[in-house]
C-alpha positions in Angstrom: -137.7 85.3 76.8 -141.5 85.4 76.5 -143.2 86.6 73.3 -146.6 88.2 72.8 -149.0 85.4 71.7 -149.4 85.6 67.9 -152.6 87.2 66.7 -154.0 88.4 63.4 -153.2 92.0 64.3 -154.0 93.2 60.8 -157.6 91.9 61.1 -158.2 93.8 64.4 -159.3 97.5 64.7 -156.8 100.0 66.2 -158.9 100.1 69.4 -158.9 96.2 69.7 -155.1 96.2 69.2 -154.3 98.8 71.9 -156.8 97.1 74.3 -155.1 93.7 73.7 -151.6 95.2 74.3 -152.8 97.2 77.3 -151.4 100.5 76.0 -152.7 104.0 75.2 -152.6 105.3 71.7 -152.1 108.9 72.9 -149.8 108.5 76.0 -148.0 105.2 75.1 -146.5 103.1 77.9 -145.1 104.4 81.2 -141.3 104.2 81.6 -141.8 101.7 84.4 -144.1 99.4 82.3 -141.7 99.6 79.4 -138.8 98.6 81.6 -140.9 95.7 83.0 -141.8 94.5 79.5 -138.1 94.7 78.4 -137.2 92.3 81.1 -140.2 90.0 80.0 -139.8 90.1 76.3 -136.1 90.9 75.9 -134.4 93.4 73.6 -135.5 94.1 70.1 -132.6 92.1 68.6 -132.2 88.9 66.6 -130.6 85.8 68.3 -127.2 85.2 66.8 -126.1 81.7 65.8 -122.8 80.4 67.4 -120.5 79.1 64.7 -117.7 76.5 65.0 -114.3 77.7 66.2 -111.4 77.9 63.8 -109.7 75.0 65.6 -112.7 72.7 65.1 -113.0 73.7 61.5 -109.3 72.8 61.0 -109.6 69.5 62.8 -112.6 68.5 60.7 -110.4 68.6 57.6 -108.8 65.3 58.9 -112.2 63.7 59.4 -112.1 61.8 56.1 -111.7 58.0 55.6 -108.8 58.2 53.2 -107.0 60.7 55.4 -107.2 58.2 58.3 -105.3 55.7 56.2 -102.6 58.2 55.3 -102.2 59.3 59.0 -101.9 55.7 60.1 -99.3 55.1 57.5 -97.4 58.2 58.5 -97.4 57.3 62.2 -96.4 53.6 61.7 -93.7 54.3 59.2 -92.3 56.9 61.7 -92.0 54.1 64.4 -90.4 51.8 61.8 -87.8 54.6 61.4 -88.7 55.3 57.8 -88.5 59.0 58.5 -88.4 60.3 54.9 -91.5 58.3 53.9 -93.3 59.3 57.1 -92.4 63.0 56.7 -93.6 63.1 53.0 -96.9 61.4 53.8 -97.6 63.6 56.8 -96.7 66.7 54.8 -99.2 65.8 52.1 -101.9 65.3 54.7 -101.2 68.7 56.3 -101.2 70.5 52.9 -104.6 69.1 52.0 -105.9 70.1 55.5 -104.7 73.7 55.1 -106.3 74.0 51.6 -109.6 72.7 52.9 -109.5 74.9 56.0 -108.8 78.1 54.0 -111.9 77.4 51.8 -114.3 76.6 54.7 -113.2 79.2 57.3 -115.3 82.1 55.9 -117.8 82.8 58.7 -121.5 82.6 58.0 -122.7 86.2 58.3 -126.4 86.1 57.4 -127.8 86.4 60.9 -125.2 88.9 62.0 -126.2 91.0 59.0 -129.8 90.8 60.1 -128.8 92.3 63.5 -127.1 95.2 61.7 -130.3 95.7 59.7 -132.3 96.3 62.9 -130.0 98.7 64.8 -131.5 102.1 64.5 -133.3 104.8 66.6 -137.0 105.1 67.1 -139.3 108.0 68.1 -141.8 106.8 70.7 -144.5 108.2 73.0 -143.9 107.3 76.6 -145.6 108.9 79.6 -147.4 111.1 77.0 -144.2 112.6 75.7 -142.3 112.1 72.5 -138.7 110.8 72.9 -136.0 109.1 70.8 -134.7 105.7 72.1 -132.5 103.0 70.7 -134.6 100.6 68.7 -133.3 97.6 70.7 -135.2 99.0 73.8 -138.6 98.9 72.0 -141.2 96.6 73.6 -144.7 95.3 72.6 -147.2 98.1 73.3 -144.8 101.0 72.6 -146.4 103.7 70.5 -144.0 104.6 67.6 -144.1 107.7 65.3 -142.9 107.3 61.7 -142.0 109.9 59.0 -140.6 109.9 55.5 -137.0 108.5 55.5 -137.4 106.4 58.7 -136.6 102.8 58.9 -139.4 100.9 60.6 -137.9 99.7 63.9 -140.2 96.8 64.8 -143.4 95.2 63.5 -146.2 97.8 64.0 -150.0 97.8 63.8 -150.8 101.2 62.3 -153.2 103.4 64.3 -153.1 106.7 62.3 -151.8 107.3 58.8 -151.3 110.3 56.6 -150.3 109.5 53.0 -147.9 106.7 54.3 -146.0 104.8 51.6 -143.5 102.1 52.7 -140.9 100.4 50.6 -141.2 96.7 51.4 -139.3 95.4 48.5 -136.6 93.8 50.6 -139.2 91.9 52.7 -142.0 91.1 50.3 -140.6 91.6 46.8 -143.1 94.3 46.0 -141.4 96.6 43.4 -143.5 99.7 44.2 -143.9 101.5 47.6 -147.0 100.3 49.4 -149.8 102.6 50.4 -150.7 102.0 54.1 -154.0 102.4 55.9 -155.1 101.9 59.5 -158.2 100.0 58.4 -158.3 96.3 59.2 -158.0 93.6 56.5 -159.1 90.0 56.2 -157.3 87.5 58.5 -156.0 85.4 55.5 -154.5 88.4 53.7 -151.0 87.6 52.4 -148.1 89.4 54.0 -147.6 91.8 51.1 -151.2 93.0 51.2 -151.4 93.6 55.0 -151.7 97.4 54.6 -152.5 98.0 58.2 -149.1 96.7 59.3 -145.5 98.2 59.0 -142.7 95.7 59.2 -139.3 95.9 60.8 -136.4 96.9 58.6 -138.7 98.3 55.8 -138.4 102.0 54.8 -140.9 104.9 54.9 -140.7 106.6 51.5 -143.5 109.1 52.0 -146.0 110.4 54.7 -146.3 110.0 58.4 -147.9 107.5 60.8 -148.4 106.4 64.3 -148.3 102.7 65.2 -148.1 100.3 68.1 -145.4 97.7 68.4 -146.9 94.2 68.0 -143.6 92.2 67.8 -139.9 92.7 68.4 -136.7 90.8 67.7 -137.1 87.2 66.7 -141.0 87.5 66.8 -141.0 90.1 63.9 -141.6 88.9 60.3 -137.9 89.5 59.5 -137.0 87.8 62.8 -138.9 84.7 61.6 -136.7 84.9 58.5 -133.7 84.9 60.8 -134.9 81.6 62.3 -135.6 80.2 58.9 -132.0 81.0 57.8 -130.7 79.2 60.9 -132.9 76.2 60.3 -132.2 75.9 56.6 -130.0 72.9 55.9 -126.6 73.3 54.1 -127.0 70.5 51.5 -124.2 68.3 50.2 -123.5 68.9 46.6 -123.7 66.1 44.0 -119.9 66.1 43.8 -119.3 66.0 47.6 -121.8 63.1 47.9 -120.1 61.2 45.1 -116.6 61.8 46.3 -117.7 60.7 49.8 -119.2 57.5 48.4 -116.1 56.9 46.2 -113.9 57.4 49.3 -115.9 54.8 51.3 -115.6 52.2 48.5 -111.9 53.0 48.0 -111.3 52.8 51.8 -112.6 49.2 52.0 -110.8 48.2 48.8 -107.5 49.6 50.0 -107.9 48.0 53.5 -108.9 44.7 51.8 -105.9 44.7 49.4 -103.5 45.8 52.2 -104.6 42.9 54.4 -104.3 40.5 51.4 -100.8 41.9 50.8 -99.7 41.4 54.4 -101.2 37.9 54.6 -99.5 36.7 51.4 -96.2 38.2 52.5 -96.3 36.7 55.9 -97.3 33.3 54.5 -94.1 33.4 52.5 -92.0 34.1 55.5 -91.1 37.7 54.6 -90.2 40.1 57.5 -93.1 42.1 58.9 -91.3 45.4 58.3 -90.7 44.6 54.7 -94.2 43.4 54.0 -95.8 46.3 56.0 -93.9 48.8 53.9 -95.3 47.0 50.8 -98.8 47.4 52.2 -98.1 51.1 52.9 -96.8 51.5 49.3 -100.0 49.9 48.1 -102.2 52.2 50.2 -100.3 55.3 49.2 -100.4 54.2 45.6 -104.1 53.5 45.6 -105.1 56.8 47.4 -105.4 59.7 45.0 -103.6 62.2 47.4 -103.6 65.0 44.9 -107.4 64.7 44.3 -108.7 67.0 47.1 -106.2 69.8 46.3 -106.7 69.4 42.6 -110.5 69.6 42.9 -110.1 72.7 45.1 -107.8 74.4 42.6 -110.0 73.4 39.6 -113.1 74.8 41.3 -111.1 78.0 42.2 -110.2 78.4 38.5 -113.9 78.1 37.7 -114.6 80.8 40.2 -112.3 83.2 38.4 -113.8 82.3 35.0 -117.3 83.0 36.4 -116.2 86.3 37.9 -115.4 87.4 34.3 -119.0 86.5 33.4 -120.5 88.7 36.2 -121.0 85.9 38.7 -119.1 86.0 42.0 -118.9 82.6 43.7 -119.0 82.7 47.5 -118.8 79.0 48.2 -116.4 76.9 46.2 -118.7 73.8 45.6 -121.3 76.1 44.0 -119.2 76.0 40.8 -119.8 72.3 40.4 -123.4 72.3 41.6 -124.3 74.9 39.0 -123.5 72.4 36.3 -126.0 70.0 37.8 -128.9 72.5 38.2 -132.2 71.2 36.9 -134.5 74.0 38.1 -133.9 77.8 38.4 -136.4 79.7 40.5 -135.9 83.3 39.6 -137.3 86.5 41.1 -138.9 88.8 38.6 -138.0 92.4 39.4 -134.5 93.4 38.3 -133.5 89.8 37.4 -135.8 88.8 34.6 -136.8 92.5 34.1 -135.0 95.8 33.9 -136.3 97.1 37.2 -137.0 100.3 35.2 -140.7 101.1 34.6 -141.3 101.8 30.9 -144.3 103.3 29.1 -145.2 100.8 26.4 -148.7 102.0 25.3 -150.5 105.4 25.2 -154.2 106.1 24.4 -155.0 109.7 23.6 -157.8 111.3 21.4 -159.2 107.9 20.6 -155.9 106.7 19.1 -153.5 104.0 20.4 -149.8 104.6 20.3 -146.8 102.3 20.8 -143.7 103.5 22.7 -140.4 102.0 21.7 -137.2 101.6 23.7 -136.7 100.1 27.1 -135.8 101.3 30.5 -134.8 104.8 31.5 -132.7 105.4 28.4 -134.6 108.2 26.5 -134.1 106.4 23.3 -136.9 105.1 21.1 -140.0 106.7 19.5 -143.7 106.9 19.7 -145.5 105.4 16.7 -149.0 104.8 15.4 -149.6 102.0 12.9 -145.8 101.5 12.6 -145.2 105.2 11.6 -143.4 107.7 13.9 -145.7 110.5 15.0 -145.3 114.3 14.8 -146.7 115.9 17.9 -148.0 118.9 15.9 -150.4 116.5 14.1 -151.5 114.8 17.4 -152.6 117.5 19.7 -154.3 115.2 22.2 -151.1 113.1 22.5 -149.1 116.3 23.0 -151.3 117.5 25.8 -151.2 114.1 27.5 -147.3 114.1 27.4 -147.2 117.7 28.7 -149.3 116.5 31.6 -147.0 113.5 32.4 -143.9 115.7 32.3 -145.2 118.7 34.3 -147.4 117.0 36.9 -144.3 115.2 38.1 -142.1 115.4 41.2 -139.4 113.0 40.1 -136.2 113.6 38.1 -134.3 111.7 35.4 -130.5 112.0 35.8 -127.4 110.5 34.2 -124.8 109.0 36.5 -121.7 107.0 35.5 -123.2 106.6 32.0 -126.5 105.2 33.3 -129.9 107.0 33.5 -131.4 106.8 36.9 -134.7 108.1 38.4 -134.7 110.1 41.6 -138.2 109.7 43.0 -141.1 107.5 41.9 -140.3 104.9 39.1 -143.7 105.5 37.5 -143.1 109.2 37.2 -139.7 108.5 35.8 -141.3 106.4 33.1 -143.6 109.4 32.2 -140.5 111.7 31.8 -138.8 109.2 29.5 -141.9 108.8 27.4 -142.2 112.5 26.8 -138.5 112.8 26.0 -138.9 110.1 23.3 -141.4 112.4 21.7 -138.8 115.1 21.6 -140.1 117.2 24.6 -137.5 119.0 26.7 -138.5 119.0 30.4 -136.4 121.9 31.4 -137.8 124.1 28.6 -141.3 123.1 29.5 -140.8 123.8 33.2 -139.4 127.2 32.4 -142.3 128.0 30.0 -145.0 126.6 32.2 -143.8 127.3 35.7 -145.6 125.5 38.5 -147.9 127.8 40.5 -149.4 125.3 43.0 -149.5 121.6 43.8 -151.8 119.0 45.3 -149.5 116.1 46.3 -150.6 112.5 45.9 -152.7 111.3 48.8 -153.9 107.7 49.2 -157.4 108.9 50.1 -157.7 110.7 46.7 -155.4 108.7 44.5 -154.3 111.5 42.3 -151.8 114.4 42.1 -152.5 117.8 40.5 -150.3 120.8 39.5 -151.2 124.3 38.3 -149.4 126.1 35.4 -149.8 129.1 33.2 -150.9 128.1 29.7 -151.9 130.2 26.7 -152.9 133.3 28.7 -154.8 131.2 31.3 -153.9 128.7 34.0 -154.4 125.0 33.6 -154.5 122.2 36.2 -152.9 119.0 35.1 -154.1 115.9 37.1 -152.8 112.3 37.0 -153.8 109.2 39.0 -155.8 106.0 39.0 -158.5 105.7 36.3 -161.2 105.4 38.9 -160.1 108.6 40.6 -159.8 110.6 37.4 -162.8 109.3 35.5 -165.3 110.3 38.2 -164.2 113.9 37.9 -164.3 114.2 34.0 -167.2 115.5 31.9 -165.4 115.9 28.6 -162.4 114.4 26.7 -160.2 115.4 23.8 -160.7 113.9 20.4 -157.9 113.2 17.9 -158.0 116.9 16.7 -157.7 118.2 20.2 -161.3 119.3 20.5 -163.4 118.7 23.6 -166.2 116.1 23.2 -168.4 114.3 25.7 -166.5 111.9 28.0 -167.2 108.2 27.0 -166.5 106.7 30.4 -167.6 103.1 29.7 -165.6 103.0 26.4 -162.5 104.3 28.1 -163.0 101.9 31.1 -163.0 99.0 28.7 -159.7 100.2 27.1 -158.2 100.6 30.6 -159.2 97.0 31.6 -157.8 95.7 28.4 -154.4 97.4 29.0 -154.4 96.1 32.6 -155.1 92.6 31.4 -151.8 92.9 29.5 -150.0 93.4 32.8 -149.6 97.1 32.3 -149.8 99.6 35.2 -152.3 102.2 33.9 -152.3 105.9 34.8 -155.1 108.3 33.7 -154.6 112.0 32.9 -156.9 115.0 32.8 -156.8 118.8 32.8 -158.9 121.8 33.5 -158.6 125.5 32.5 -159.0 128.0 35.4 -158.5 131.6 36.3 -157.5 130.7 39.9 -153.8 131.1 41.0 -154.1 128.2 43.4 -155.8 124.8 43.4 -157.6 122.6 46.0 -159.4 119.3 46.1 -162.8 121.2 46.0 -161.8 122.7 42.6 -161.4 119.2 41.1 -164.7 117.5 42.0 -165.9 117.7 38.4 -165.5 119.4 35.1 -162.2 117.9 34.1 -161.2 117.1 30.5 -160.0 113.5 30.1 -156.6 113.5 28.1 -155.8 109.8 27.9 -154.0 106.8 29.4 -150.4 105.7 29.7 -149.7 102.0 30.3 -146.3 101.0 31.7 -144.5 97.9 32.8 -141.1 96.9 34.1 -140.1 95.1 30.9 -138.1 91.9 30.5 -134.3 92.4 29.9 -133.4 92.1 26.2 -131.3 89.0 26.4 -133.4 87.1 29.0 -135.7 85.4 26.5 -132.7 83.9 24.7 -131.1 82.9 28.0 -134.4 81.2 29.2 -134.6 79.4 25.9 -131.0 78.1 26.2 -131.7 76.9 29.7 -134.8 75.0 28.5 -132.8 73.5 25.6 -130.3 72.3 28.3 -133.1 70.6 30.2 -133.3 73.2 32.9 -136.8 74.4 34.0 -137.1 78.1 34.8 -139.8 79.3 37.3 -140.7 82.7 38.5 -141.3 83.3 42.2 -142.1 86.9 42.9 -143.8 89.2 45.4 -145.4 91.2 42.6 -149.0 90.8 41.4 -150.2 87.7 39.6 -151.2 89.4 36.3 -148.0 91.3 35.9 -146.0 88.2 36.7 -147.9 86.0 34.3 -147.5 88.6 31.5 -143.8 88.9 31.9 -143.5 85.1 32.2 -145.3 84.7 28.9 -143.1 87.3 27.2 -139.9 85.6 28.2 -141.1 82.1 27.2 -141.6 80.3 30.5 -143.4 77.0 30.2 -146.1 75.7 32.6 -149.8 75.2 33.2 -151.9 77.4 31.0 -155.5 78.6 31.1 -157.1 80.5 28.2 -153.7 80.8 26.5 -152.1 82.5 29.6 -149.7 81.0 32.0 -151.3 80.2 35.4 -149.9 82.3 38.2 -150.5 80.7 41.6 -150.8 83.3 44.4 -149.6 83.1 47.9 -153.1 82.9 49.2 -153.9 79.9 46.9 -150.5 78.3 47.7 -151.4 78.4 51.5 -154.4 76.1 50.8 -152.3 73.4 49.0 -151.8 70.3 51.2 -148.3 69.1 52.0 -148.8 65.9 50.1 -149.8 67.9 47.0 -147.2 70.7 47.2 -144.5 68.9 45.2 -146.9 68.3 42.2 -148.0 71.9 42.3 -144.4 73.2 42.5 -143.4 71.1 39.5 -146.3 71.9 37.2 -146.6 75.6 37.9 -144.2 78.1 36.3 -145.3 81.3 38.0 -145.8 82.1 41.7 -147.0 85.6 42.8 -147.5 87.4 46.1 -145.7 84.7 48.0 -144.3 85.0 51.5 -140.8 84.1 52.7 -142.0 80.8 54.2 -143.8 79.9 51.0 -140.6 80.5 49.0 -138.8 78.1 51.4 -141.6 75.6 51.1 -141.5 75.6 47.3 -137.7 75.0 47.3 -138.0 72.1 49.7 -140.9 70.7 47.6 -138.8 70.7 44.4 -135.8 69.2 46.3 -138.0 66.4 47.5 -138.3 65.4 43.8 -134.5 65.2 43.6 -134.2 68.4 41.7 -131.0 70.5 42.0 -132.5 73.9 42.7 -131.0 77.3 42.0 -132.9 80.2 43.7 -132.4 83.9 43.0 -133.3 86.8 45.4 -132.3 90.2 46.6 -134.4 90.9 49.7 -134.3 89.9 53.4 -137.4 87.8 52.6 -135.4 85.7 50.1 -132.6 84.7 52.5 -134.1 81.4 53.9 -134.9 80.1 50.5 -131.4 81.2 49.2 -129.8 79.2 52.0 -132.0 76.2 51.5 -131.5 76.0 47.8 -128.7 73.9 46.3 -127.5 77.2 44.8 -128.5 80.5 46.3 -128.0 83.4 43.9 -128.1 87.0 45.3 -128.2 90.2 43.4 -125.1 92.3 43.7 -126.6 95.7 42.9 -130.0 95.6 44.6 -129.4 92.8 47.0 -129.4 93.3 50.8 -126.4 92.1 52.9 -128.6 89.4 54.4 -129.4 87.9 51.0 -125.8 88.1 49.9 -124.5 86.4 53.1 -127.1 83.6 52.7 -126.2 83.0 49.1 -123.6 80.8 47.3 -123.2 83.2 44.3 -123.7 86.9 43.7 -124.5 88.4 40.3 -122.7 91.7 39.9 -125.1 92.9 37.2 -128.4 91.5 38.6 -129.0 89.8 35.2 -130.6 86.4 34.6 -128.4 86.0 31.6 -125.4 85.7 33.9 -127.0 82.7 35.6 -127.2 80.9 32.2 -123.6 81.8 31.6 -122.7 80.5 35.1 -124.5 77.2 34.5 -122.7 76.8 31.2 -119.3 77.5 33.0 -120.4 75.1 35.8 -121.0 72.3 33.3 -117.6 72.9 31.7 -115.9 72.8 35.1 -117.6 69.5 36.0 -116.7 68.1 32.6 -113.1 69.0 33.2 -113.3 67.7 36.8 -114.5 64.4 35.4 -111.7 64.3 32.9 -109.2 64.8 35.8 -110.8 62.0 37.8 -110.8 59.6 34.8 -107.2 60.5 34.2 -105.9 60.1 37.8 -107.8 56.9 39.0 -106.1 54.5 36.5 -102.7 55.6 37.8 -103.7 55.0 41.4 -105.2 51.7 40.4 -102.1 50.5 38.5 -99.8 51.7 41.3 -101.7 49.5 43.8 -101.8 46.6 41.4 -98.0 46.9 40.6 -97.3 46.6 44.4 -99.8 43.7 44.8 -98.3 41.9 41.7 -94.8 42.2 43.3 -96.1 40.7 46.5 -98.0 37.9 44.8 -95.0 37.1 42.5 -92.6 37.3 45.5 -90.4 39.9 43.8 -89.0 43.2 44.9 -91.3 46.3 44.8 -91.2 48.4 41.6 -91.6 51.6 43.6 -91.3 52.7 47.2 -94.0 54.7 49.1 -92.1 58.0 48.8 -91.5 57.4 45.0 -95.3 56.8 44.6 -96.1 60.0 46.4 -93.7 61.8 44.1 -95.6 60.5 41.1 -99.1 61.2 42.5 -98.4 64.8 43.8 -96.3 66.1 40.9 -98.5 64.6 38.1 -101.7 65.8 39.8 -100.5 69.4 39.7 -98.4 69.7 36.6 -100.4 67.3 34.4 -103.9 66.9 35.8 -104.6 70.5 36.5 -104.0 71.5 32.9 -107.3 69.8 32.1 -109.1 72.6 33.9 -108.2 74.9 30.9 -109.9 72.7 28.4 -112.5 74.7 26.3 -116.1 73.5 26.5 -117.1 70.8 24.1 -119.7 71.1 21.4 -123.3 70.4 22.6 -122.5 71.2 26.2 -125.7 73.2 26.7 -127.8 70.7 24.8 -127.3 67.9 27.2 -129.9 67.3 30.0 -128.7 68.1 33.6 -126.8 65.4 35.3 -129.0 63.2 37.6 -128.3 63.7 41.3 -127.5 60.0 41.7 -125.5 59.6 38.4 -122.0 58.3 39.3 -119.0 60.3 38.2 -117.7 57.3 36.4 -120.2 55.9 34.0 -120.0 52.2 32.8 -118.0 53.2 29.8 -115.6 55.3 31.9 -115.2 52.5 34.4 -114.3 50.2 31.5 -111.8 52.7 30.2 -110.3 53.0 33.7 -109.8 49.3 34.0 -108.3 49.2 30.4 -105.8 52.0 31.1 -105.0 50.6 34.6 -104.2 47.2 33.1 -102.0 48.8 30.4 -100.1 50.8 33.0 -99.7 47.7 35.1 -98.3 45.6 32.2 -96.0 48.4 31.0 -94.6 49.3 34.4 -94.2 45.8 35.8 -92.9 44.5 32.5 -90.3 47.3 31.9 -89.2 47.2 35.5 -88.3 43.5 35.3 -86.9 44.0 31.8 -84.5 46.6 33.2 -83.7 44.5 36.2 -83.5 41.0 34.7 -82.6 41.6 31.0 -80.6 44.8 31.0 -78.9 44.0 34.4 -79.8 47.4 35.9 -79.5 48.1 39.5 -82.7 48.2 41.7 -82.4 52.1 41.9 -82.1 52.3 38.0 -85.0 49.9 37.5 -87.2 51.8 40.0 -86.3 55.1 38.2 -87.4 53.5 35.0 -90.7 52.3 36.5 -91.5 55.8 37.9 -90.7 57.2 34.5 -93.1 54.7 32.9 -95.9 56.1 35.1 -94.9 59.7 34.2 -94.7 59.3 30.4 -97.7 57.0 30.0 -99.8 59.4 32.2 -98.6 62.3 29.8 -99.9 60.3 26.8 -103.1 59.4 28.6 -103.6 63.1 29.4 -104.0 63.7 25.7 -106.6 61.0 25.6 -108.5 62.7 28.4 -108.9 66.0 26.7 -112.2 64.7 25.4 -114.0 61.7 27.0 -116.7 61.6 24.3 -115.0 62.3 21.0 -111.7 60.9 19.5 -108.8 62.9 18.3 -109.0 66.4 19.7 -112.5 67.7 18.7 -111.7 71.2 20.0 -108.3 71.4 18.2 -104.9 70.1 19.0 -103.6 73.4 20.3 -106.8 74.7 21.9 -105.2 74.2 25.3 -101.5 75.1 25.4 -101.3 74.6 29.1 -101.4 70.8 28.4 -98.1 71.1 26.6 -96.5 73.4 29.2 -97.5 70.9 31.9 -96.1 67.9 30.1 -92.9 69.9 29.4 -92.5 70.9 33.0 -93.3 67.4 34.2 -90.6 65.9 32.0 -88.0 68.4 33.2 -88.8 67.5 36.8 -88.6 63.8 35.9 -85.2 64.4 34.4 -84.1 65.9 37.7 -85.7 62.9 39.6 -83.6 60.5 37.4 -80.4 62.4 36.9 -79.9 64.9 39.7 -77.7 63.5 42.5 -79.6 65.1 45.4 -82.9 63.7 44.0 -81.3 60.3 43.6 -80.3 60.3 47.2 -83.6 61.6 48.5 -85.8 59.2 46.4 -83.5 56.2 46.0 -83.1 56.4 42.2 -80.3 56.3 39.7 -79.8 57.5 36.1 -81.3 55.4 33.2 -80.1 54.9 29.7 -81.3 56.4 26.4 -82.7 53.1 25.3 -84.8 52.9 28.5 -86.4 56.2 27.4 -87.1 54.8 23.9 -88.8 51.7 25.3 -90.9 53.9 27.7 -92.0 56.4 25.0 -92.9 53.5 22.6 -95.1 52.0 25.4 -96.8 55.4 25.8 -97.5 55.7 22.0 -99.0 52.2 21.9 -101.3 53.0 24.9 -102.4 56.3 23.4 -103.6 54.7 20.2 -105.3 51.8 22.0 -107.3 54.3 24.1 -108.2 56.4 21.0 -109.3 53.3 19.2 -111.6 52.4 22.1 -113.0 56.0 22.1 -113.6 55.9 18.3 -115.4 52.6 18.5 -117.7 53.9 21.3 -118.3 57.2 19.4 -119.3 55.3 16.2 -121.7 53.0 18.3 -123.3 56.1 19.8 -123.8 57.6 16.4 -125.5 54.5 15.1 -127.9 54.4 18.0 -128.7 58.2 17.6 -129.3 57.6 13.9 -131.8 54.8 14.6 -133.6 57.1 17.1 -133.7 59.9 14.6 -135.0 57.6 11.8 -138.0 56.6 14.0 
């Protein structure tokens, strides 16, 4: 379908726009022309992305190198009539595929949610008549009428406006409804400041307007976001990359060892079937079959833990990625701040007052010089607060234990400030009943109400300082007496408050005998009452959470659609770190960001802490720039405009309360309380999950290594195999679940949030852990091979008994090594011996199963084992104790060496 060529519609006059679109502002399009354009430009809908079928998703679970080896082993053993071995191997492969499929089969709903966002009705003018049509039938050139409560059905260039306010928070991040105007603006004006446009899916909160459609469907601003979501790349996580690399290395190692095994066997004249089963046993032993299922289960447990900390994980790998996060890009409104406007400073009668408390809770006090004020002694303040509570159309209500504002947030802040001074709104409204109102209009920038007061009537007026000051001739002093208005002095105070990031409203009043009021009555002669400065304040625990992130080596950045000064003020209050000028954090605006060259964007993104008035494309550009420097980026957002960046980020974090469906569907994690502190908690939990995952991998790899080496040793020595493929599968699968998984319940170790983030290319197994893996693998090989031949050659046990003993060696020594792996950094249980009781339940359950494996007749028949003697158990446990203390000694020596190095660093 064709699209209207892009233009700077906001920079053209209404007449130029209607001429370019060949439409009439009064009559609209004809039905015939609208039908023709619908065929040309297509319906006003977003293109939906086709996803993979369920069958393809399931088959992709088998597309892994190690799975190929297991499948080949299952098929060949079947043809060699080893049906039990073949069935068990194939069963393991199917179980792993089902687990993976269940986790990945959740459909991607982001673009579908966008289509739902757009489905609505629109009132248009066609053939000179008003009519309602389905929004999907809108075409460029259609003339659309808007009123309060409407959802904007397409991108519009406004032609006529009457007090129009549009809530664009979901698209631009602007926390306050935007005043619209038909006047053209500069061509390079950023999206949030294009007041002559109304954008699809935003909501009209006040007023009426007429506009002409300039873009539909994919061509709208929100449609471009849809395309950005589709084009954003789903990145591999650090863990999936490392597991993939590990699998490749393991694949070649297993194939190489299997070939060596077959070559040695054949050179000795062994039968092919016999030597091939040895090679299968080696492959099955060396492959950690339980690893995929164990990782999935451990991540799932992490999901449930994070849910308790107000973070809902939508994509399983996000649990691990959170632990590697190096940069958090956070929205401001509602995440770092309360999303509740709060009056913090009042100026009345030449005096400055501080307002305590935070948010809409009417708790706190008004003080001057640290002392609470009595309104009877501060008549100018009292009159100012009367104005704020009476010249007000909003309402403060309590719902489910929370205070909420119905109406404008700034008016809600005025009500709360008055209540903190002890004023009762209901009593005041009954005593000073409203007689007349002049509603706020963008042309006048003030609101006025008329009330009876002390035998006369009084007009209370509130609005911008410029609008109020021009109408004032007097002002109240501290005693409540009228004096000449000192405009320049008050203007200086207003600018000072604004420089602190406060949104400043001015208040005035005028006594009158009239019973109604009009704009003509308020041209001059008003008495200036004072100023109230408000801000959406930082959440109480955010500063501490930001500090904890910084101590953990995580950089926090603010990316917001709000104004630069407000953003910079909040960023300074919560302790963000970045470029500073004149003691204030530098906030880079969207307009400035657009001028940064591609080769410089990464440097700018890293050095700047605050980005304000940014567009959706710029958010996406910033995330990509940071990722180009190998950062693991977490991005928060709640609006449609945040969706592309949420999807592109390594971790997309959507808001559960204020977030749109589009943002949630593009995210990896949803915060149920919209609070930044939950991100810090989730990062902490993510690090602990990765710690425990590493413990599991360090625990399981030596077993697989030693199993392969035991088989290879038997082939090289020309002796019988110590374990069959099906016995090895028994060891691998049961120990992974009953022993290995208990490590996921290990509590976090000390200093977890004082370590720097893991580097993206840092291997799971560091040099010291590789050394430990080789040490434990060698000890397991010596113990298993040695005790197997001791049973066979010295004790005269049968092959079935000796194999049962060899399998039990693996089980018991893995149980002891499990205790070693409870901490990889510190010796001897730094978190307490009984801090994880699941370890002991797991070991107990595993030993009970192993007793059945050794002594139950049906298990003997199925696995080819036989009962072993008590002395065999004594020898096996003794080997386990010896291995445990060898590993603990190695950990202690490494710990002491680290301490000496750290001591030298501190002494410098």
